[in-house]
Structures are given as C-alpha cells and as structure tokens.
N, C-alpha and C positions, 0 to 999 in steps of 0.2 A: 486486374492485379493477379500475379501467379504467385505461389508460396514457394519458400525456399524448401527444396526436398531432402535435405540432410537427415540421415537418420540419426536418431539420439542415441549417446552411447548408455549402455546400461549399467546401474550401479549405484549413481548419486541417490541420496536420501531427500535431496532438497530441490525444487524447482523454483528459480524466480522469474516473476511475470513482470513484463516491463511494457505497458501500453505507451504509445507515443502518437502523437499528432502534429506535425510541422515542428519538430525539436531539433532543426540542423543546428542550432546555436548552443544546444545543451548536452545532446545525446552523445557525442564523441568523448566529453569528459566524464560522463557517467559511466560509459562504457570502459573507460580506461580505469576509474576507480575500482570497477568490478574485476577487471583484469589483474589488479594489484592485491586481491583477496589472499590472505594467508591460509585459508582453509577453501580448497577448490571442491570440496563434496556438495557440487550442484551442479544443475544445467541451467541453462538461459533460454526463456521463451520471449521473443520481443514480437508485440503485435502491433502492425502498422494499420491505424486508423483513418486511411484514406489520405495520408499525407501527400502534399504537393510541393514540398520543399526540397526533394532529394535526400530526406532523411535515411531513408532505407539503404541508399546508397554509401552514405557516410557510416551506417553500422556495419554494413559488410566490409569495409575498408578498415574500419576500426578492430573487426574481429577475425582479420585475416589471418593473424597470427596464433588463433585459438585452436585446439586441437579438434581435428574432425569429428563431428557428432556431437559436440558440447553445447551447441547454440543451434537455435532455429528461429527464423523469421516467419511468421504468417500473417495474413491480412483479415481486416475486419472491416468492411466498408458502411456498417452501420454507425452513424455519428455518436459518439458518447463514449465515455471511459468504460461505463458499466458494461456495455457491449463488447467492448475490446477485452475486459476482463472474462467475461462469459466465454469468450472464443478461447482464451489462454487456459482457462480453468479445464475446458474440454479435453486439453493435451496433457494435464497433469497425472502423471501415475506414481509420484513418488510420495511417501508416506508424510511428507512435509512440503509446504510451498509459501512463498511470501509474495507481497505486491510491492514493486518498487516504482518509483516516478522517474521518468527520464530527463527531469532537470534537477537530479539531486545528487550529491557526491556522498559514497559510503566509503568509510575509514576501512583499511585494511583488515580489520578485525571484525568487520560486520558479519559476514557470513559464520565465522566461529562463535560470535556471541548468540546468535540464533540456535545453533546445535547446543550450546552450554545451556541457554535459558529451558531448553525442552527436557534437556538431561537433569536439570536441576530439580524441575517439578514434572513428576511423570503424570499427574492429574491435570497439566495445563492445557489448554487447547490454543493458547495464543501465545506468543512472545513480540513484545513491542518496543520499539525503538523511539526515542525521544527526537524532535526535530531541533536544530541549532541554528540559528541566523548571525550568530557572532562568534567571536573566537572560543571554541569549545575547551581550551586551557585555560580560560580567565576564570578567577574565583566567582564572579557575578553569575557565569553561565552555569558553573560546577554546583553553585548553591541553587539555582534555578531548577536544574533537573534533579537535585536530591528532593526539592520542594515538590516537584510534580510526582516523582516517586512516592513520597508520604501520601500526597492526595491519592493517588491510585489505590494505595492500601487501604486509606479512609473509604474510599466510594468504589469497591470492586465490581459495581454493575455498570461502570461509566467506561469511556474510551477515553485516553488520554494520549492517542498517538494517531496521526494522519495515515492514509493509504500509503505514502511512501516509507513507512516503516513498520508494516504489520506482516507478520508470520503466523501461519496456522497449522494445525493438524488437519490434513486432507480429509480424513474421515468425518471428523468431528464437523468440519466446514460443509460436507455434504448433508450430513443429518440436519444441520441447521438451516438448510434449504439454499446455500450458495448465493451467488451473485443473482438477483432478482430483480431485472428492471420493471416488471409489472408491480411487484409489491412496494418497490421504494424506486421511484424514476425520477427523483430529485438530487441535488447536490448532498454532501455529506454521506454519501453511501457508505464510506468506509466506517463512520460511526454508528450508523443504522445496522450494518452487518455484525458488529460487535455485541449489539443488543441482543441477537439472535444466537451468537455462538457462545455466548457467556454461559448459556445453560446447559454447554456441552464440556465445559471445564474453564478453569481459572485462566488469568493472565499474568504474566511475567514482565515486571519492568526492573530494569538497572540503570543507575545513572551513567554507566559507562556504555550502555549501548544506545548510539543516536546515530542520525544522518544528518546532511546538511543540504536542505533545499534551496533552490535559487531564490534571491530575495524579492524577485517579481510576485511572489506570493502575498506579499502586504498589501497589494492593490486589488485584493479580491472580496472587500467587504459587500460589493454589490450581489455577490452570487454566495452569500453566506447566511449564516443566522445572526440575528441581532444580539445585543447585550442583555435583554430581558430574557430571550429564550435560551441563551447559554447559561445565564443565571439558574433558570429553571432547571434545566439538564442536571447541572451539579447539585443543586439543593434538593430535588425531588428524590424519594428513596426508591430502591431498585424495583419495588413492586409497581410503580407509576410509570414505568419506562415504557411499556406497550401503549399506555393511553398517550404518553407523551409522544413518541413517534408517528403512532398510526392514526390518532384521533386528532390531536392537537397540532403538532408540527406539520403533519400531512396537509391539513386545510390551509395553514399558513403560507406554506411553501408554494402550494397550488395557486393560491390567490396572487402571489408575487411572481409566478411561473418561473420558479427556481429550478427548472428541469435540469437534468444532469448534462445535457448538450450545452447549457449555458456556459459551463466552464471553457468547454472547446472554444466558443465564440469569443469569450474573455480573452 
C-alpha cells in the first residue's frame, strides 16, 4: 500500500486518529460528521488497517473538499486496531490527540468540547466522551449520561468511555507508555490505557460531550469482558487496578483468546 503524501498544515493543537478496516458502510458518514465540526482546530489522520472494500477510496472522495494539508491517510498492514493506533500516534506532533472510530457519528460541537474540557482542567490528562445509542435528546439518555458522569466522579481511577470517545494530552500519553501491543495485546485496550494514563492526570467528563457509535456494537459480547469481570472493575479500589489488569484479567483474556485482532474478525 502507498501512503497519502499530503503535507500536514502547521498550527492545529489537536490530531484526530481514525483507524479503520473495511468500513465502507460507515466511514463516509463519520467523515461527514467531522466536516461539520464548528471548531476546525484539528488535523485528521486516517489509518487504513489493510482494508479490502475500497474504504480508502471512499475516504478520499469524502475529504476532497477539505483544505489541502488538513488530512492524511496512512497504511498499517499489521492486523489489529492497536497496531493502527501505534502507527497513527507516530504521526502526532500536536499537544492533544483523540482516538475516533470509523463507525461513529460526532456531533458538530465534539471538537469544541474536547478543547473546552482541557481548558477547564489544566491538570487533566484525558477528556472523555460518552457513547449514545438512542436519542441523545431524550430524557432517559440525558439522565443516563448524568449518571455515568457521577460514577466517573466517584471512581476516578476507572474508564467510562470507549476508544471512540477518548482525547489525551500527548506528552502525558507518551509518559504513560503509549499504545503498547506487547503489554496489553487484548480487547479493551482503550480501558487498559486509561489505567496507565490516569497517573499523569485526571479525567474530564461532561454529560453534554458524547458521540454516537453504530448499533452493531451491541453484538460484541463474545469479544468483551463478562458481567463478573465488569463488576470487579467498578468495585475494586484504584490501588488494585494493576493487579486487575495485568494479573487477573490478562490471564482470563489469554485463556479465552480475546486478542485485539478478534474485534477485526468480528
């Protein structure tokens, strides 16, 4: 595969990383939602993880109207989202970056919310967006998001947002070890990463900061943690998180062969 050779424009403070594998059915809508952002202080890096369905051609068509130098497509042939993110991170030279998913719609104020979150808390290493699968304007979902924000306040050592909605201070992320497929080769790499980055600074949640992943995520139980493991994650104190991730959950995920690449297969 060849890489897009467009030179990135200087100036933005935020890089958006979007890895994808065979996302032709979703990627154009995701990119359309990013084109509609009210805050354009970002650059976009898309990482093609060896797609075979023409996703990259669709991405280039969707980005044809963007200013030259504001986006880039690179290739990562090693299978697995973690490898694609490693590749994307190597291109980040902005003080902030965010991980986005190719099957997710981002409201027009999404980037503005990221910048506002970091401005609101100078000690924050992460700004997290909540995922919404129903009508975000509904009372039920607004109350659910407020409840998640309360839980995040009560359990600051835990992650309550998926990889589709995470933003980081780049320097803090590197100090924490970055994306590390050797240390954690399994699914839930987005939550494991938070366990390391939290030592570099706090997390910011707001009920108004959300994104809307594709409904197909409801079918991923076979490549996820079970109810007992999820309960322990919430119930255990922050001091026990290293044990939980690198001794308890590592062995269980290895036994169930829940490698990160399984999400790709699924």
